[in-house]
N, C-alpha and C positions, 0 to 999 in steps of 0.2 A: 810607754805602752807595758803595762804589767802583764807578768805570766809569759805565756808562750809567744815567741815570735810569730807574727803573722806572716802568711805567705800568698803570694800571687802569681797565677800563671796565665801566661796570654799565649795563644796559639796565633801566629802570625802568618797569614795567609797572603795579604796584599804586599807589593814590592813598591807602592807609588810613594812617592815623597812626602805627599801631604798626609797619607796615613801613617807613614813610618816617622814623621815628626810628631803628631799626636801622639802614638805610642811612646817615642823616646819621653816626651815631656811627662807621662803616666808613669812610666818607668822611674825615671828620675825622681818625681814626687815620692814615690812609694819608697824608693830605696833610701832616700833623705829621712822619711819618717820611720825608718829602720827595720822595713819589711824585708823578707827574703823573696825574690822575684826571679822567676824563670820564663825564659820564651823558648817555643817550639816553632822553627822557622820552617814553614810548608813550601810548596812549591815556588811561587812567585817572590814570597816573603823572605825567603832564606836560601834556599838552596841555589836560586839565581842572583836576586840582589845583593848576599854577602859572600858572593864570589870574589876574590881578588881582582879579577879581570873586569868587573862591572860594577862595583861598589860607587867608585869616584864618577862614573859617567852616567850615572842614574839619573833622570831629570823627568821622568814618568810623573805625572798627576792623574789620579781615578777620576776626578770631576773636574769641569770648566778647564779643560786642558789649554783652550787659548789663553788663559790666564798665568799658565806657569811660568812664562819668562818674567812676568810682573812680580809673582810671587817672590820669584827665586832673587830678583833684586832687592825686593822689600827686606828679605831676611838678611839679606847682606848689608845694607843700610842701616837696619836694627843692630847690626852686628851679634845677631842671635846664633849661637852654635848650629852645626849642622845636626840630623838626628844621628849620625853616625858617632858625632862627638859628643853628644849628650849621653849616647849609650856606652861610649868609651869612659867618658867621667864616672857614670853611675857604678860601672865596673871596678874602677879603681877605688871608689868610696865606700862602696857597700857590698850586699850580697846580691849579685846578679850572676845567673848562669843562663848561657845560650846555647840550645841544642838545634841540630838540623835534623829535619826527618830523614830517616834513611832510604825511604822510596823516593823522596823527592830528590836527594843526593844522587841515588841510581837513575833517575831519569837523566839528569845533567851530567852523567859520568862523572862524578865527581868525588874526591876522597877529602880527608879532613885538611889535608895541607893546601887544598884549592880555594878554601874558605880563609876569612880574614881572622887575624888573631884574636878577636872578639869571641868566636865559637870554641865551646868548650866539649863539645863530643858530637857525635852522630848516633841518633839514638830511634827505636821503633815508635810505632803508634800505641803498641800495648803498654810500654814503659812510660810514655806521656799520659795514657790516660790513668795509670798507677799515680802519677804525680799530680794530676788534675783533682784528682778524687780526694787528695788530702789538702787542698788549698782551700783558704778561706775565700778569696776572689779568683773567679776564672771569668777571662776575657777573650774574644775572637776578634781579631783585627784584620 
């Protein structure tokens, strides 16, 4: 990747396992390609799902909820890492920053220490919009 490092920003609204798994795969691929990736965790996608007391218990699916247990079993059978583990590995090996929306954190009455250690900071929407405006790729999950 010659020249300036490419940047990808992702606004994460959904906290469902299926969408977070897809997100983690995209993020892992982007980080492996040397991209700088930033996530903005909104209401369900961050300020709730990334809380220490919620993250391991989350088995919600956005679509075809009746297939959730089957998908969970298949992920285990295939020995695929969880979305959380994929993000943890991407953070270790590349340039990944994860932010929680300040308004969403306030809704859940949460402080930075209430979130898992993957979270870098709590920021406002204005700061996030500035980051998105400078990115090469911007997604909403």
